[in-house]
N, CA, C, O and the ligand as a Tripos MOL2 file, in Angstrom:
@<TRIPOS>MOLECULE
protein
  229   227    58     0     0
PROTEIN
NO_CHARGES

@<TRIPOS>ATOM
      1 N           0.8780   -1.1210    0.0630 N.3       1 MET1
      2 CA          0.0060    0.0190   -0.1110 C.3       1 MET1
      3 C           0.8290    1.2010    0.0500 C.2       1 MET1
      4 O           1.7750    1.2120    0.8370 O.2       1 MET1
      5 N           0.4710    2.3080   -0.7470 N.am      2 ALA2
      6 CA          1.1300    3.5200   -0.8630 C.3       2 ALA2
      7 C           0.7740    4.1280    0.4590 C.2       2 ALA2
      8 O          -0.1900    3.8390    1.1670 O.2       2 ALA2
      9 N           1.8020    5.1060    0.6970 N.am      3 LYS3
     10 CA          1.6260    6.0290    1.7720 C.3       3 LYS3
     11 C           0.7700    7.0990    1.4380 C.2       3 LYS3
     12 O           0.9770    7.5250    0.3010 O.2       3 LYS3
     13 N          -0.1680    7.6970    2.0960 N.am      4 LYS4
     14 CA         -1.0460    8.8500    1.8410 C.3       4 LYS4
     15 C          -0.7200    9.8730    2.7620 C.2       4 LYS4
     16 O          -0.5040    9.6050    3.9440 O.2       4 LYS4
     17 N          -0.6570   11.2770    2.2150 N.am      5 LYS5
     18 CA         -0.5190   12.2100    3.0350 C.3       5 LYS5
     19 C          -1.5750   12.6670    3.3090 C.2       5 LYS5
     20 O          -2.3350   12.6580    2.3410 O.2       5 LYS5
     21 N          -2.1170   13.1960    4.4670 N.am      6 LYS6
     22 CA         -3.5390   13.7890    4.7520 C.3       6 LYS6
     23 C          -3.7370   15.1250    4.1110 C.2       6 LYS6
     24 O          -4.8070   15.4490    3.5960 O.2       6 LYS6
     25 N          -2.6980   15.8790    4.1520 N.am      7 SER7
     26 CA         -2.7850   17.2150    3.6580 C.3       7 SER7
     27 C          -2.2750   17.4340    2.6150 C.2       7 SER7
     28 O          -1.5430   18.4140    2.4750 O.2       7 SER7
     29 N          -2.5160   16.6310    1.6830 N.am      8 LYS8
     30 CA         -2.0280   16.8680    0.1460 C.3       8 LYS8
     31 C          -2.6250   18.0470   -0.4890 C.2       8 LYS8
     32 O          -3.8270   18.0480   -0.7530 O.2       8 LYS8
     33 N          -1.8210   19.1170   -0.7720 N.am      9 ARG9
     34 CA         -2.4890   20.3060   -1.2820 C.3       9 ARG9
     35 C          -1.5930   20.7820   -2.5960 C.2       9 ARG9
     36 O          -0.3660   20.7050   -2.6600 O.2       9 ARG9
     37 N          -2.4340   21.2660   -3.5790 N.am     10 GLU10
     38 CA         -1.7680   21.8360   -4.7860 C.3      10 GLU10
     39 C          -2.2710   23.2440   -5.1420 C.2      10 GLU10
     40 O          -3.4490   23.5870   -5.0400 O.2      10 GLU10
     41 N          -1.3130   23.9890   -5.5510 N.am     11 TYR11
     42 CA         -1.6080   25.3560   -6.0270 C.3      11 TYR11
     43 C          -2.1120   25.1250   -7.4770 C.2      11 TYR11
     44 O          -1.6220   24.3310   -8.2800 O.2      11 TYR11
     45 N          -3.0670   25.8660   -7.6590 N.am     12 VAL12
     46 CA         -3.8670   26.0010   -9.1670 C.3      12 VAL12
     47 C          -4.2930   27.2490   -9.6410 C.2      12 VAL12
     48 O          -4.5300   28.1450   -8.8320 O.2      12 VAL12
     49 N          -4.4260   27.4310  -10.8890 N.am     13 TRP13
     50 CA         -4.9690   28.7740  -11.2540 C.3      13 TRP13
     51 C          -6.6460   28.5780  -11.3800 C.2      13 TRP13
     52 O          -7.2150   27.4930  -11.4940 O.2      13 TRP13
     53 N          -7.1580   29.6370  -11.3400 N.am     14 LEU14
     54 CA         -8.6260   29.6100  -11.7130 C.3      14 LEU14
     55 C          -8.7550   30.4460  -13.0140 C.2      14 LEU14
     56 O          -8.5950   31.6620  -12.9130 O.2      14 LEU14
     57 N          -8.9820   29.9980  -14.0160 N.am     15 GLU15
     58 CA         -9.0300   30.6650  -15.3050 C.3      15 GLU15
     59 C         -10.4450   31.0650  -15.7830 C.2      15 GLU15
     60 O         -11.3500   30.2850  -15.4910 O.2      15 GLU15
     61 N         -10.7510   32.1780  -16.4790 N.am     16 CYS16
     62 CA        -11.8640   32.5010  -16.9650 C.3      16 CYS16
     63 C         -12.5240   31.7850  -18.1060 C.2      16 CYS16
     64 O         -11.9190   31.7960  -19.1780 O.2      16 CYS16
     65 N         -13.7290   31.1370  -18.0300 N.am     17 GLY17
     66 CA        -13.8350   30.4150  -19.1810 C.3      17 GLY17
     67 C         -14.2290   31.2210  -20.3620 C.2      17 GLY17
     68 O         -14.2220   30.7320  -21.4920 O.2      17 GLY17
     69 N         -14.5910   32.5080  -20.1090 N.am     18 ASP18
     70 CA        -14.9610   33.3160  -21.3860 C.3      18 ASP18
     71 C         -13.8280   33.8100  -22.0050 C.2      18 ASP18
     72 O         -13.6250   33.5970  -23.2000 O.2      18 ASP18
     73 N         -12.9240   34.5680  -21.1830 N.am     19 CYS19
     74 CA        -11.7110   35.4660  -21.7470 C.3      19 CYS19
     75 C         -10.3820   34.7950  -21.6300 C.2      19 CYS19
     76 O          -9.3720   35.2850  -22.1350 O.2      19 CYS19
     77 N         -10.3830   33.7270  -20.9940 N.am     20 GLY20
     78 CA         -9.1720   32.9950  -20.6670 C.3      20 GLY20
     79 C          -7.9500   33.4010  -19.8480 C.2      20 GLY20
     80 O          -6.8410   32.8650  -19.8420 O.2      20 GLY20
     81 N          -8.4420   34.6070  -19.0590 N.am     21 GLN21
     82 CA         -7.5790   35.0580  -18.1150 C.3      21 GLN21
     83 C          -7.5230   34.5850  -16.7480 C.2      21 GLN21
     84 O          -8.5610   34.3370  -16.1350 O.2      21 GLN21
     85 N          -6.3550   34.4420  -16.2220 N.am     22 ARG22
     86 CA         -6.3680   33.6810  -15.0470 C.3      22 ARG22
     87 C          -6.1550   34.6950  -13.8260 C.2      22 ARG22
     88 O          -5.1070   35.2920  -13.5810 O.2      22 ARG22
     89 N          -7.3310   34.7710  -13.1220 N.am     23 ASN23
     90 CA         -7.6660   35.8330  -12.2050 C.3      23 ASN23
     91 C          -7.1650   35.2770  -10.8140 C.2      23 ASN23
     92 O          -6.5550   36.1100  -10.1440 O.2      23 ASN23
     93 N          -7.3030   34.0860  -10.2860 N.am     24 TYR24
     94 CA         -7.1970   33.7210   -9.0610 C.3      24 TYR24
     95 C          -6.1670   32.5390   -8.9820 C.2      24 TYR24
     96 O          -6.1280   31.6520   -9.8340 O.2      24 TYR24
     97 N          -5.3580   32.5940   -7.9210 N.am     25 ARG25
     98 CA         -4.6450   31.5340   -7.6320 C.3      25 ARG25
     99 C          -4.9240   30.9990   -6.2810 C.2      25 ARG25
    100 O          -4.8190   31.7300   -5.2960 O.2      25 ARG25
    101 N          -5.3030   29.6640   -6.1810 N.am     26 THR26
    102 CA         -5.7870   29.1050   -5.0720 C.3      26 THR26
    103 C          -5.2290   27.7870   -4.7390 C.2      26 THR26
    104 O          -4.5370   27.1410   -5.5260 O.2      26 THR26
    105 N          -5.5410   27.4090   -3.5720 N.am     27 GLU27
    106 CA         -5.0020   26.1240   -3.0270 C.3      27 GLU27
    107 C          -6.1760   25.0260   -2.8770 C.2      27 GLU27
    108 O          -7.2870   25.2060   -2.3780 O.2      27 GLU27
    109 N          -5.6560   23.8570   -3.4270 N.am     28 ILE28
    110 CA         -7.1520   22.8930   -3.2530 C.3      28 ILE28
    111 C          -6.4730   21.6810   -2.6820 C.2      28 ILE28
    112 O          -5.2620   21.4700   -2.7470 O.2      28 ILE28
    113 N          -7.3710   20.9010   -2.1150 N.am     29 SER29
    114 CA         -6.8140   19.7360   -1.4940 C.3      29 SER29
    115 C          -7.2790   18.6130   -2.3320 C.2      29 SER29
    116 O          -8.4290   18.4680   -2.7470 O.2      29 SER29
    117 N          -6.2610   17.8220   -2.5430 N.am     30 VAL30
    118 CA         -6.3690   16.5670   -3.7460 C.3      30 VAL30
    119 C          -6.5560   15.3200   -2.8640 C.2      30 VAL30
    120 O          -6.5930   14.2260   -3.4290 O.2      30 VAL30
    121 N          -6.6820   15.3970   -1.4680 N.am     31 ALA31
    122 CA         -6.8410   14.3220   -0.6970 C.3      31 ALA31
    123 C          -8.0500   13.5840   -0.7810 C.2      31 ALA31
    124 O          -8.1290   12.3810   -0.5320 O.2      31 ALA31
    125 N          -9.1710   14.4490   -1.2010 N.am     32 GLU32
    126 CA        -10.6190   13.9790   -0.9480 C.3      32 GLU32
    127 C         -11.1190   13.8080   -2.3990 C.2      32 GLU32
    128 O         -12.2210   14.2500   -2.7250 O.2      32 GLU32
    129 N         -10.2250   13.0990   -3.3650 N.am     33 GLY33
    130 CA        -10.7620   12.8020   -4.5140 C.3      33 GLY33
    131 C         -10.7960   13.6670   -5.3610 C.2      33 GLY33
    132 O          -9.8200   14.4130   -5.2770 O.2      33 GLY33
    133 N         -11.6460   13.9730   -6.3380 N.am     34 ALA34
    134 CA        -11.5900   15.0230   -7.5750 C.3      34 ALA34
    135 C         -12.1070   16.1360   -7.0150 C.2      34 ALA34
    136 O         -13.2290   16.0860   -6.5110 O.2      34 ALA34
    137 N         -11.2980   17.4180   -7.0200 N.am     35 PRO35
    138 CA        -11.7690   18.6430   -6.6380 C.3      35 PRO35
    139 C         -12.9160   19.1490   -7.6270 C.2      35 PRO35
    140 O         -13.0940   18.6420   -8.7350 O.2      35 PRO35
    141 N         -13.7740   20.3360   -7.0470 N.am     36 LYS36
    142 CA        -14.5580   21.0480   -7.9710 C.3      36 LYS36
    143 C         -13.7250   21.5400   -9.0920 C.2      36 LYS36
    144 O         -12.6430   22.0590   -8.8170 O.2      36 LYS36
    145 N         -14.1490   21.4240  -10.4620 N.am     37 LEU37
    146 CA        -13.5540   21.9020  -11.5240 C.3      37 LEU37
    147 C         -14.0080   23.3700  -11.8980 C.2      37 LEU37
    148 O         -13.2430   24.1830  -12.4170 O.2      37 LEU37
    149 N         -15.1990   23.6020  -11.6150 N.am     38 GLU38
    150 CA        -15.6720   24.8380  -12.1430 C.3      38 GLU38
    151 C         -16.0100   25.8500  -10.7680 C.2      38 GLU38
    152 O         -16.2610   25.3290   -9.6810 O.2      38 GLU38
    153 N         -15.9940   26.8830  -10.8920 N.am     39 LEU39
    154 CA        -16.4910   27.9930   -9.9780 C.3      39 LEU39
    155 C         -16.8470   29.2530  -10.5400 C.2      39 LEU39
    156 O         -16.2660   29.7900  -11.4830 O.2      39 LEU39
    157 N         -17.8660   29.7150   -9.8940 N.am     40 GLN40
    158 CA        -18.2610   30.9900  -10.2620 C.3      40 GLN40
    159 C         -17.7010   32.0740   -9.6720 C.2      40 GLN40
    160 O         -18.0840   32.4030   -8.5490 O.2      40 GLN40
    161 N         -16.7660   32.7520  -10.3020 N.am     41 LYS41
    162 CA        -15.9320   33.8480   -9.7830 C.3      41 LYS41
    163 C         -15.9380   35.3240  -10.5580 C.2      41 LYS41
    164 O         -16.2620   35.3700  -11.7450 O.2      41 LYS41
    165 N         -15.6500   36.2460   -9.9980 N.am     42 TYR42
    166 CA        -15.7560   37.5280  -10.6200 C.3      42 TYR42
    167 C         -14.5720   37.7330  -11.4280 C.2      42 TYR42
    168 O         -13.4510   37.5840  -10.9430 O.2      42 TYR42
    169 N         -14.7790   38.1030  -12.7610 N.am     43 CYS43
    170 CA        -13.6480   38.4350  -13.7210 C.3      43 CYS43
    171 C         -13.2650   39.8320  -13.7570 C.2      43 CYS43
    172 O         -14.2080   40.5880  -13.9910 O.2      43 CYS43
    173 N         -12.3550   40.2720  -13.6210 N.am     44 LYS44
    174 CA        -11.9720   41.8450  -13.4580 C.3      44 LYS44
    175 C         -12.0790   42.2910  -14.8990 C.2      44 LYS44
    176 O         -12.8110   43.2090  -15.2670 O.2      44 LYS44
    177 N         -11.4130   41.6810  -15.5700 N.am     45 SER45
    178 CA        -11.3190   42.0770  -17.1340 C.3      45 SER45
    179 C         -12.7710   42.3770  -17.9540 C.2      45 SER45
    180 O         -12.9390   43.2430  -18.8120 O.2      45 SER45
    181 N         -13.8020   41.3850  -17.4290 N.am     46 GLU46
    182 CA        -15.1390   41.7120  -17.8490 C.3      46 GLU46
    183 C         -16.1510   42.2140  -17.0480 C.2      46 GLU46
    184 O         -17.3110   42.4200  -17.4070 O.2      46 GLU46
    185 N         -15.6610   42.4100  -15.9130 N.am     47 ARG47
    186 CA        -16.4780   43.0360  -14.6410 C.3      47 ARG47
    187 C         -17.9860   42.3180  -14.5130 C.2      47 ARG47
    188 O         -19.0620   42.8720  -14.2870 O.2      47 ARG47
    189 N         -17.7410   41.0900  -14.7050 N.am     48 LYS48
    190 CA        -18.9580   40.0880  -14.2180 C.3      48 LYS48
    191 C         -18.5070   38.7770  -13.8770 C.2      48 LYS48
    192 O         -17.3610   38.3530  -14.0240 O.2      48 LYS48
    193 N         -19.6280   38.0790  -13.3450 N.am     49 ARG49
    194 CA        -19.2650   36.6850  -12.7920 C.3      49 ARG49
    195 C         -19.4540   35.9740  -14.0950 C.2      49 ARG49
    196 O         -20.2830   36.1650  -14.9850 O.2      49 ARG49
    197 N         -18.2120   34.8650  -13.9600 N.am     50 THR50
    198 CA        -18.3490   33.8950  -14.9870 C.3      50 THR50
    199 C         -17.6250   32.5080  -14.4030 C.2      50 THR50
    200 O         -16.9660   32.3620  -13.3730 O.2      50 THR50
    201 N         -17.9240   31.7140  -15.2510 N.am     51 THR51
    202 CA        -17.3480   30.3990  -14.7250 C.3      51 THR51
    203 C         -15.7540   30.3090  -14.9690 C.2      51 THR51
    204 O         -15.1550   30.5520  -16.0160 O.2      51 THR51
    205 N         -15.2690   29.9300  -13.8280 N.am     52 HIS52
    206 CA        -13.6500   29.6390  -13.8380 C.3      52 HIS52
    207 C         -13.4870   28.3750  -13.6440 C.2      52 HIS52
    208 O         -14.1420   27.7070  -12.8430 O.2      52 HIS52
    209 N         -12.4560   27.8990  -14.4820 N.am     53 LYS53
    210 CA        -12.0380   26.5380  -14.5710 C.3      53 LYS53
    211 C         -10.5880   26.4670  -13.9450 C.2      53 LYS53
    212 O          -9.6980   27.2750  -14.2080 O.2      53 LYS53
    213 N         -10.4680   25.4230  -13.1040 N.am     54 ILE54
    214 CA         -9.3870   25.1220  -12.4010 C.3      54 ILE54
    215 C          -8.0820   24.5380  -13.5070 C.2      54 ILE54
    216 O          -8.1890   23.5490  -14.2320 O.2      54 ILE54
    217 N          -7.1460   25.2290  -13.4260 N.am     55 ARG55
    218 CA         -5.9570   25.1010  -14.4200 C.3      55 ARG55
    219 C          -4.7680   24.6210  -13.5440 C.2      55 ARG55
    220 O          -4.3270   25.4000  -12.7000 O.2      55 ARG55
    221 N          -4.2200   23.3830  -13.6910 N.am     56 ARG56
    222 CA         -2.9260   22.9780  -13.0440 C.3      56 ARG56
    223 C          -1.9870   23.4710  -13.6060 C.2      56 ARG56
    224 O          -2.1430   23.8270  -14.7740 O.2      56 ARG56
    225 N          -0.7590   23.6440  -12.9800 N.am     57 LYS57
    226 CA          0.3620   23.9720  -13.6640 C.3      57 LYS57
    227 C           0.8460   23.0970  -14.9130 C.2      57 LYS57
    228 O           1.8680   23.4080  -15.5250 O.2      57 LYS57
    229 ZN        -13.2190   36.7840  -18.3120 Zn       58 ZN58
@<TRIPOS>BOND
     1     1     2 1
     2     2     3 1
     3     3     4 2
     4     3     5 am
     5     5     6 1
     6     6     7 1
     7     7     8 2
     8     7     9 am
     9     9    10 1
    10    10    11 1
    11    11    12 2
    12    11    13 am
    13    13    14 1
    14    14    15 1
    15    15    16 2
    16    15    17 am
    17    17    18 1
    18    18    19 1
    19    19    20 2
    20    19    21 am
    21    21    22 1
    22    22    23 1
    23    23    24 2
    24    23    25 am
    25    25    26 1
    26    26    27 1
    27    27    28 2
    28    27    29 am
    29    29    30 1
    30    30    31 1
    31    31    32 2
    32    31    33 am
    33    33    34 1
    34    34    35 1
    35    35    36 2
    36    35    37 am
    37    37    38 1
    38    38    39 1
    39    39    40 2
    40    39    41 am
    41    41    42 1
    42    42    43 1
    43    43    44 2
    44    43    45 am
    45    45    46 1
    46    46    47 1
    47    47    48 2
    48    47    49 am
    49    49    50 1
    50    50    51 1
    51    51    52 2
    52    51    53 am
    53    53    54 1
    54    54    55 1
    55    55    56 2
    56    55    57 am
    57    57    58 1
    58    58    59 1
    59    59    60 2
    60    59    61 am
    61    61    62 1
    62    62    63 1
    63    63    64 2
    64    63    65 am
    65    65    66 1
    66    66    67 1
    67    67    68 2
    68    67    69 am
    69    69    70 1
    70    70    71 1
    71    71    72 2
    72    71    73 am
    73    73    74 1
    74    74    75 1
    75    75    76 2
    76    75    77 am
    77    77    78 1
    78    78    79 1
    79    79    80 2
    80    79    81 am
    81    81    82 1
    82    82    83 1
    83    83    84 2
    84    83    85 am
    85    85    86 1
    86    86    87 1
    87    87    88 2
    88    87    89 am
    89    89    90 1
    90    90    91 1
    91    91    92 2
    92    91    93 am
    93    93    94 1
    94    94    95 1
    95    95    96 2
    96    95    97 am
    97    97    98 1
    98    98    99 1
    99    99   100 2
   100    99   101 am
   101   101   102 1
   102   102   103 1
   103   103   104 2
   104   103   105 am
   105   105   106 1
   106   106   107 1
   107   107   108 2
   108   107   109 am
   109   109   110 1
   110   110   111 1
   111   111   112 2
   112   111   113 am
   113   113   114 1
   114   114   115 1
   115   115   116 2
   116   115   117 am
   117   117   118 1
   118   118   119 1
   119   119   120 2
   120   119   121 am
   121   121   122 1
   122   122   123 1
   123   123   124 2
   124   123   125 am
   125   125   126 1
   126   126   127 1
   127   127   128 2
   128   127   129 am
   129   129   130 1
   130   130   131 1
   131   131   132 2
   132   131   133 am
   133   133   134 1
   134   134   135 1
   135   135   136 2
   136   135   137 am
   137   137   138 1
   138   138   139 1
   139   139   140 2
   140   139   141 am
   141   141   142 1
   142   142   143 1
   143   143   144 2
   144   143   145 am
   145   145   146 1
   146   146   147 1
   147   147   148 2
   148   147   149 am
   149   149   150 1
   150   150   151 1
   151   151   152 2
   152   151   153 am
   153   153   154 1
   154   154   155 1
   155   155   156 2
   156   155   157 am
   157   157   158 1
   158   158   159 1
   159   159   160 2
   160   159   161 am
   161   161   162 1
   162   162   163 1
   163   163   164 2
   164   163   165 am
   165   165   166 1
   166   166   167 1
   167   167   168 2
   168   167   169 am
   169   169   170 1
   170   170   171 1
   171   171   172 2
   172   171   173 am
   173   173   174 1
   174   174   175 1
   175   175   176 2
   176   175   177 am
   177   177   178 1
   178   178   179 1
   179   179   180 2
   180   179   181 am
   181   181   182 1
   182   182   183 1
   183   183   184 2
   184   183   185 am
   185   185   186 1
   186   186   187 1
   187   187   188 2
   188   187   189 am
   189   189   190 1
   190   190   191 1
   191   191   192 2
   192   191   193 am
   193   193   194 1
   194   194   195 1
   195   195   196 2
   196   195   197 am
   197   197   198 1
   198   198   199 1
   199   199   200 2
   200   199   201 am
   201   201   202 1
   202   202   203 1
   203   203   204 2
   204   203   205 am
   205   205   206 1
   206   206   207 1
   207   207   208 2
   208   207   209 am
   209   209   210 1
   210   210   211 1
   211   211   212 2
   212   211   213 am
   213   213   214 1
   214   214   215 1
   215   215   216 2
   216   215   217 am
   217   217   218 1
   218   218   219 1
   219   219   220 2
   220   219   221 am
   221   221   222 1
   222   222   223 1
   223   223   224 2
   224   223   225 am
   225   225   226 1
   226   226   227 1
   227   227   228 2
@<TRIPOS>SUBSTRUCTURE
     1 MET1         2 RESIDUE 1 A MET
     2 ALA2         6 RESIDUE 1 A ALA
     3 LYS3        10 RESIDUE 1 A LYS
     4 LYS4        14 RESIDUE 1 A LYS
     5 LYS5        18 RESIDUE 1 A LYS
     6 LYS6        22 RESIDUE 1 A LYS
     7 SER7        26 RESIDUE 1 A SER
     8 LYS8        30 RESIDUE 1 A LYS
     9 ARG9        34 RESIDUE 1 A ARG
    10 GLU10       38 RESIDUE 1 A GLU
    11 TYR11       42 RESIDUE 1 A TYR
    12 VAL12       46 RESIDUE 1 A VAL
    13 TRP13       50 RESIDUE 1 A TRP
    14 LEU14       54 RESIDUE 1 A LEU
    15 GLU15       58 RESIDUE 1 A GLU
    16 CYS16       62 RESIDUE 1 A CYS
    17 GLY17       66 RESIDUE 1 A GLY
    18 ASP18       70 RESIDUE 1 A ASP
    19 CYS19       74 RESIDUE 1 A CYS
    20 GLY20       78 RESIDUE 1 A GLY
    21 GLN21       82 RESIDUE 1 A GLN
    22 ARG22       86 RESIDUE 1 A ARG
    23 ASN23       90 RESIDUE 1 A ASN
    24 TYR24       94 RESIDUE 1 A TYR
    25 ARG25       98 RESIDUE 1 A ARG
    26 THR26      102 RESIDUE 1 A THR
    27 GLU27      106 RESIDUE 1 A GLU
    28 ILE28      110 RESIDUE 1 A ILE
    29 SER29      114 RESIDUE 1 A SER
    30 VAL30      118 RESIDUE 1 A VAL
    31 ALA31      122 RESIDUE 1 A ALA
    32 GLU32      126 RESIDUE 1 A GLU
    33 GLY33      130 RESIDUE 1 A GLY
    34 ALA34      134 RESIDUE 1 A ALA
    35 PRO35      138 RESIDUE 1 A PRO
    36 LYS36      142 RESIDUE 1 A LYS
    37 LEU37      146 RESIDUE 1 A LEU
    38 GLU38      150 RESIDUE 1 A GLU
    39 LEU39      154 RESIDUE 1 A LEU
    40 GLN40      158 RESIDUE 1 A GLN
    41 LYS41      162 RESIDUE 1 A LYS
    42 TYR42      166 RESIDUE 1 A TYR
    43 CYS43      170 RESIDUE 1 A CYS
    44 LYS44      174 RESIDUE 1 A LYS
    45 SER45      178 RESIDUE 1 A SER
    46 GLU46      182 RESIDUE 1 A GLU
    47 ARG47      186 RESIDUE 1 A ARG
    48 LYS48      190 RESIDUE 1 A LYS
    49 ARG49      194 RESIDUE 1 A ARG
    50 THR50      198 RESIDUE 1 A THR
    51 THR51      202 RESIDUE 1 A THR
    52 HIS52      206 RESIDUE 1 A HIS
    53 LYS53      210 RESIDUE 1 A LYS
    54 ILE54      214 RESIDUE 1 A ILE
    55 ARG55      218 RESIDUE 1 A ARG
    56 ARG56      222 RESIDUE 1 A ARG
    57 LYS57      226 RESIDUE 1 A LYS
    58 ZN58       229 GROUP 0 **** ****
């Protein structure tokens, strides 16, 4: 059995689905299976809330 770290975290970007701009940098936990892939966030360049997708490095 492989060892698992309880607090496995990863830094990701939240990229706007409309204009493709990376507006947020956030930390997600990858220990609890698949993380949420889409979030409603405010896009600064478009001045509205859009769907942001998680982008790994
Ligand atoms: Zn945008």
